C-alpha positions in Angstrom: -102.7 2.0 54.2 -104.2 -1.3 55.4 -105.9 -3.8 53.1 -109.2 -2.9 54.7 -108.7 0.8 53.8 -107.8 -0.1 50.3 -110.9 -2.3 50.0 -113.0 0.5 51.4 -111.8 3.1 48.9 -112.2 0.7 46.0 -115.9 0.1 46.7 -117.1 3.6 47.5 -119.8 3.5 44.9 -121.7 0.2 45.0 -123.9 1.3 42.2 -120.9 1.8 39.9 -119.5 -1.6 41.0 -122.8 -3.3 40.2 -123.0 -1.6 36.8 -119.5 -2.8 36.0 -120.4 -6.4 37.0 -123.5 -6.2 34.9 -121.5 -5.0 31.9 -119.0 -7.8 32.3 -121.7 -10.4 32.6 -123.5 -9.0 29.5 -120.3 -9.2 27.5 -119.7 -12.8 28.6 -123.3 -13.8 27.7 -122.8 -12.1 24.3 -119.6 -14.1 23.7 -121.4 -17.3 24.6 -124.5 -16.5 22.4 -122.3 -15.8 19.4 -120.2 -19.0 19.8 -123.3 -21.1 20.4 -124.9 -19.7 17.2 -121.8 -20.7 15.2 -121.6 -24.1 16.8 -125.2 -24.9 16.2 -124.7 -24.7 12.5 -122.1 -27.4 12.5 -122.2 -31.2 12.9 -118.9 -31.4 14.9 -117.1 -28.9 17.2 -113.5 -29.6 18.2 -112.5 -29.7 21.8 -110.0 -26.9 21.1 -112.8 -24.6 20.0 -114.8 -25.4 23.1 -111.7 -24.8 25.3 -111.1 -21.4 23.5 -114.7 -20.4 24.2 -114.5 -21.4 27.9 -111.2 -19.5 28.2 -112.7 -16.4 26.6 -115.6 -16.4 29.0 -113.4 -17.1 32.0 -111.1 -14.2 31.0 -114.1 -11.9 30.7 -115.5 -12.9 34.1 -112.2 -12.7 36.0 -110.6 -9.6 34.4 -110.1 -6.6 36.6 -111.6 -3.6 34.8 
């Protein structure tokens, strides 16, 4: 099976693929919103906490579901 055939079989249902992307995006936005709400209540936020948030969002956006 060629790479093109594999790609073709993985994207047979564009609506399902779009729904999956929308769900991943919604989850990432939810993580961002929750973290921002916590951070807004504090005077200082460590760079480690910001890095953790960015890594969480990156993981959500790049994970293969």
